[in-house]
C-alpha positions as CSV (number, residue, x, y, z in Angstrom):
1,M,15.6,-8.5,17.1
2,N,13.1,-10.8,15.3
3,V,12.4,-9.5,11.8
4,V,9.6,-11.5,10.0
5,H,9.0,-9.4,6.9
6,S,11.2,-9.6,3.8
7,P,10.9,-6.5,1.5
8,V,9.5,-7.4,-1.9
9,L,11.0,-6.4,-5.3
10,L,14.0,-5.0,-3.4
11,E,16.5,-5.2,-6.3
12,E,14.0,-3.8,-8.8
13,T,13.2,-0.9,-6.4
14,I,16.9,-0.1,-6.0
15,Q,17.4,-0.3,-9.8
16,Y,14.8,2.4,-10.4
17,L,15.1,4.5,-7.2
18,A,18.9,4.5,-6.4
19,P,20.2,7.9,-5.5
20,R,22.1,9.7,-8.2
21,E,23.9,12.2,-6.0
22,E,25.3,12.4,-2.5
23,G,23.1,13.7,0.2
24,E,19.7,12.9,-1.4
25,L,16.6,12.6,0.7
26,M,14.3,9.6,0.3
27,I,10.9,9.2,1.9
28,D,9.9,5.7,2.8
29,A,6.2,6.4,3.0
30,T,5.3,3.0,4.3
31,L,8.2,2.1,6.5
32,G,6.9,-1.1,8.1
33,E,9.8,-3.0,9.7
34,G,12.2,-1.0,7.7
35,G,13.4,-3.6,5.2
36,H,13.6,-1.3,2.1
37,S,15.1,1.5,4.2
38,F,17.7,-0.8,5.7
39,A,18.9,-1.9,2.2
40,F,19.0,1.7,0.8
41,L,20.8,3.1,3.8
42,N,23.3,0.2,3.8
43,R,24.1,0.4,0.1
44,F,24.2,4.2,-0.2
45,P,26.2,5.9,2.6
46,G,25.3,9.4,1.5
47,L,21.5,8.8,1.5
48,R,19.1,10.2,4.1
49,I,15.6,8.8,4.7
50,A,12.4,10.0,6.3
51,G,10.4,7.0,7.4
52,I,6.6,7.2,7.9
53,D,4.3,4.7,9.5
54,A,0.9,5.0,11.3
55,D,1.6,2.0,13.5
56,G,3.7,2.9,16.5
57,E,4.4,-0.7,17.4
58,I,5.9,-1.7,14.0
59,Q,7.8,1.6,13.9
60,A,9.5,0.7,17.2
61,K,10.8,-2.4,15.5
62,A,12.0,-0.3,12.6
63,R,13.8,2.1,14.9
64,E,15.6,-0.9,16.5
65,R,16.5,-2.3,13.1
66,L,17.8,1.0,11.8
67,K,19.6,2.2,14.9
68,D,23.0,2.0,13.3
69,F,21.8,4.7,10.8
70,A,20.4,7.0,13.4
71,D,22.1,10.1,12.0
72,R,20.6,9.5,8.5
73,I,17.0,8.7,9.3
74,R,14.1,10.6,10.8
75,F,10.9,8.9,11.9
76,Y,7.3,10.2,11.6
77,T,4.4,8.3,13.3
78,C,1.4,9.2,11.1
79,W,-0.5,8.3,8.0
80,S,1.3,9.1,4.8
81,Q,-1.9,10.8,3.6
82,E,-1.6,13.3,6.5
83,F,2.2,13.7,6.1
84,F,2.0,14.7,2.4
85,A,-1.2,16.8,2.8
86,A,0.6,18.9,5.3
87,Y,4.3,18.5,4.4
88,P,6.6,19.4,7.3
89,E,8.1,22.8,7.0
90,D,11.4,21.8,8.5
91,L,11.9,19.0,5.9
92,E,13.3,19.6,2.5
93,R,11.6,18.3,-0.5
94,P,12.5,14.7,-1.3
95,D,14.5,13.4,-4.2
96,T,12.8,10.0,-4.0
97,I,9.5,8.6,-2.6
98,L,8.8,4.9,-2.2
99,F,5.4,3.4,-1.4
100,D,5.0,-0.3,-0.5
101,L,1.2,-0.7,-0.2
102,G,1.3,-4.2,1.2
103,I,0.9,-5.2,4.9
104,S,3.9,-6.4,6.8
105,L,4.1,-10.0,7.9
106,Y,4.5,-8.6,11.4
107,H,0.8,-7.7,11.3
108,Y,-0.2,-11.2,10.3
109,E,2.2,-13.0,12.7
110,E,2.7,-10.8,15.7
111,S,0.3,-7.9,16.0
112,R,-2.7,-9.9,17.4
113,R,-5.1,-7.7,15.5
114,G,-7.0,-10.2,13.4
115,F,-5.3,-9.7,10.0
116,S,-4.9,-13.5,9.5
117,F,-7.4,-16.3,9.4
118,R,-4.6,-18.7,10.5
119,K,-5.0,-17.5,14.1
120,D,-8.2,-17.0,16.0
121,E,-8.1,-13.4,17.1
122,Y,-10.5,-10.4,17.5
123,L,-11.3,-8.8,14.2
124,D,-9.6,-5.5,14.6
125,M,-7.4,-5.0,11.5
126,R,-6.6,-1.3,12.2
127,L,-3.0,-0.2,11.5
128,D,-3.6,2.8,13.8
129,T,-5.5,1.4,16.8
130,S,-6.2,4.8,18.2
131,R,-9.0,5.7,15.7
132,G,-11.6,4.3,13.4
133,K,-13.9,1.3,13.4
134,T,-12.5,-2.2,13.8
135,A,-13.3,-4.9,11.2
136,A,-15.9,-6.4,13.5
137,E,-17.6,-3.1,14.0
138,L,-17.5,-2.4,10.2
139,I,-19.1,-5.8,9.5
140,S,-21.8,-5.1,12.0
141,S,-22.6,-1.7,10.6
142,L,-22.9,-2.6,6.9
143,T,-26.0,-3.9,5.2
144,E,-25.7,-7.2,3.3
145,K,-25.6,-5.3,0.0
146,D,-22.9,-2.9,1.1
147,L,-20.8,-5.7,2.5
148,A,-21.1,-7.6,-0.8
149,D,-20.2,-4.5,-2.7
150,L,-17.2,-3.9,-0.5
151,L,-15.9,-7.5,-1.0
152,Y,-16.3,-7.2,-4.8
153,T,-14.8,-3.7,-5.1
154,C,-11.9,-4.0,-2.8
155,A,-10.8,-7.6,-3.5
156,D,-12.6,-8.8,-6.7
157,E,-14.3,-11.5,-4.7
158,R,-16.6,-13.3,-7.2
159,F,-18.7,-14.9,-4.5
160,S,-19.2,-11.6,-2.6
161,R,-23.0,-11.9,-2.4
162,R,-22.9,-15.5,-1.0
163,I,-20.3,-14.5,1.6
164,A,-22.1,-11.3,2.6
165,R,-25.4,-13.2,3.0
166,A,-23.7,-15.9,5.2
167,I,-22.0,-13.2,7.4
168,K,-25.2,-11.2,7.9
169,K,-27.3,-14.3,8.6
170,A,-24.9,-15.6,11.2
171,P,-26.7,-16.2,14.6
172,G,-24.6,-13.6,16.4
173,P,-22.0,-10.8,15.7
174,V,-19.0,-12.0,13.8
175,T,-16.1,-10.8,15.9
176,T,-13.3,-13.3,15.5
177,T,-11.1,-14.4,12.6
178,G,-12.0,-18.0,13.1
179,A,-15.7,-17.3,12.9
180,L,-15.4,-15.2,9.8
181,A,-13.1,-17.7,8.0
182,A,-15.6,-20.5,8.8
183,L,-18.5,-18.6,7.5
184,V,-16.7,-17.8,4.3
185,S,-15.6,-21.4,3.7
186,A,-19.1,-22.7,4.3
187,S,-20.7,-20.3,1.9
188,V,-18.6,-20.8,-1.2
189,P,-18.6,-23.7,-3.7
190,A,-16.5,-26.8,-2.9
191,P,-14.0,-26.3,-5.7
192,Y,-13.3,-22.8,-4.4
193,R,-12.6,-24.2,-0.9
194,R,-10.2,-26.7,-2.4
195,G,-8.2,-24.2,-4.4
196,P,-4.5,-23.3,-3.7
197,V,-5.6,-20.1,-1.9
198,H,-7.7,-20.0,1.2
199,P,-11.3,-19.0,0.3
200,A,-11.3,-16.3,3.0
201,T,-8.2,-14.5,1.6
202,R,-10.0,-11.9,-0.5
203,T,-12.6,-11.3,2.3
204,F,-9.9,-10.5,4.8
205,Q,-8.1,-8.4,2.2
206,A,-11.2,-6.3,1.5
207,L,-12.0,-5.7,5.1
208,R,-8.4,-4.7,5.9
209,M,-8.4,-2.2,3.0
210,A,-11.8,-0.8,4.1
211,V,-10.9,-0.4,7.7
212,N,-7.7,1.4,6.8
213,R,-9.2,3.3,3.9
214,E,-6.5,2.1,1.6
215,A,-8.3,2.3,-1.7
216,S,-10.1,5.7,-1.2
217,G,-7.0,7.4,0.1
218,L,-4.7,6.4,-2.7
219,P,-5.4,9.0,-5.4
220,P,-5.0,12.1,-3.2
221,L,-2.0,10.5,-1.6
222,L,-0.3,10.0,-4.9
223,E,-1.2,13.6,-5.9
224,N,0.1,15.2,-2.8
225,A,3.3,13.1,-2.8
226,L,4.0,14.1,-6.4
227,G,3.5,17.7,-5.4
228,A,6.1,17.4,-2.6
229,L,8.7,15.6,-4.8
230,K,11.5,17.7,-6.3
231,T,11.5,18.2,-10.1
232,G,13.8,15.5,-11.3
233,G,12.9,13.3,-8.4
234,R,11.5,9.8,-8.7
235,M,8.5,8.0,-7.2
236,G,7.9,4.3,-7.0
237,V,4.9,2.4,-5.9
238,I,4.6,-1.3,-5.0
239,S,1.0,-2.6,-5.0
240,F,-0.5,-6.0,-4.3
241,H,-4.0,-5.7,-5.6
242,S,-5.3,-5.2,-9.1
243,G,-7.4,-2.2,-8.1
244,E,-4.4,-0.5,-6.5
245,D,-2.2,-1.2,-9.5
246,R,-4.9,0.2,-11.9
247,T,-5.0,3.4,-9.8
248,V,-1.2,3.8,-9.9
249,K,-1.1,3.0,-13.6
250,R,-3.9,5.5,-14.3
251,F,-2.3,8.2,-12.2
252,F,1.1,8.0,-13.9
253,R,-0.5,7.7,-17.3
254,D,-2.6,10.9,-16.7
255,K,0.5,12.8,-15.5
256,N,2.4,11.7,-18.6
257,R,-0.2,13.3,-20.9
258,D,0.0,16.9,-22.3
259,C,-3.7,17.3,-22.7
260,T,-6.4,16.3,-20.2
261,C,-9.4,17.5,-22.3
262,P,-12.2,14.9,-23.0
263,P,-11.5,12.9,-26.1
264,E,-14.5,14.4,-27.9
265,A,-13.1,18.0,-27.5
266,P,-12.3,19.4,-31.0
267,I,-9.3,21.4,-29.7
268,C,-7.2,21.5,-26.5
269,R,-8.5,24.1,-24.0
270,C,-6.9,22.8,-20.8
271,G,-3.4,24.2,-21.4
272,G,-2.0,21.1,-19.8
273,F,1.4,19.6,-20.1
274,R,3.2,16.5,-19.1
275,T,4.6,16.4,-15.5
276,V,6.2,13.0,-15.3
277,T,8.1,10.5,-17.5
278,I,7.1,6.9,-16.8
279,L,10.1,4.8,-16.1
280,T,8.5,1.4,-16.1
281,R,6.9,0.6,-19.5
282,R,4.8,-2.0,-17.8
283,A,4.4,-3.1,-14.2
284,V,7.5,-4.9,-12.8
285,S,6.8,-8.3,-11.2
286,A,8.9,-10.6,-9.0
287,G,11.0,-13.2,-10.7
288,K,10.6,-16.9,-10.2
289,A,13.4,-17.1,-7.6
290,E,11.9,-14.4,-5.4
291,R,8.3,-15.8,-5.7
292,L,9.6,-19.2,-4.4
293,R,11.7,-17.6,-1.7
294,N,9.1,-15.0,-0.6
295,P,5.5,-15.9,-1.3
296,S,4.4,-12.3,-0.4
297,S,5.9,-11.2,-3.7
298,R,3.7,-13.2,-5.9
299,S,1.1,-10.5,-6.5
300,A,3.5,-7.5,-6.2
301,K,3.6,-5.0,-9.0
302,F,6.0,-2.1,-9.1
303,R,5.7,1.1,-11.1
304,A,7.9,4.2,-11.2
305,A,8.0,7.7,-12.7
306,E,10.3,10.7,-12.8
307,K,8.9,14.2,-12.2
308,I,9.9,16.5,-15.0
309,H,7.8,19.6,-14.2
310,E,5.9,21.2,-11.4
311,S,2.1,20.9,-11.8
312,G,0.6,24.2,-12.8
313,V,4.0,25.7,-13.9
314,L,4.6,25.9,-17.6
315,P,7.7,24.1,-18.8
């Protein structure tokens, strides 16, 4: 079996999310090729895992990779948002939940769906190819302003207006990765083109996030996942974009506060209380050795928290 993706921050993830008792259930909410799950199952013989992925193709690779642990893993082919919004009645509440919000190298190298500007492919970018607009269809449907806003909001692209103008003024529909990458490169200043990162990187990232609704779906996903988690359980999130990391940081911070009243309120009226303890004082990043070995880890940030009370239930 050809595995192309190396799990990022693996040792750090295990450090914070290792099972503390026999027979615990962990949900790998973004299974991918199963790298994190393989390591957890291999190191902890009593652990069980429920693996979730919306992409049936990559899940097939994970099933093959994890076949030796068949009695300790269950697979769910769906979006994590859907899974936690309607948690399966026949599955116990988890002791641990892991989110890896990045895209597997499989999608860049093997999926043929236009995730990478290194290959000239149709601009699809959907993780679940059975629904939703492709990236090419999204580009066609957006106005120049909306496209510029998307590039800036989802990827902090500072030349978003120039890029959006070039895309919308193209002589025909932009439907391939090669055409999109060329338009981006031609529209940005020369120093930006000569930088260490390809100038189209943020544009591709923003379109992928928009096509798969990664940014808008994150807050309710975290809320529903925390609701499913057992009291005393732990949740960890690996993010790769500053906006995602800010969302995770804000979510854990808010759940770590007793009062959610506005700062200007003279007295507390919300009756709130803390529902998590933050385990990572600041975001955990990859060390130098991992960044050299696995370039995908360079922008990775990991945060974890432990659930101490059920929401809406007084301690």
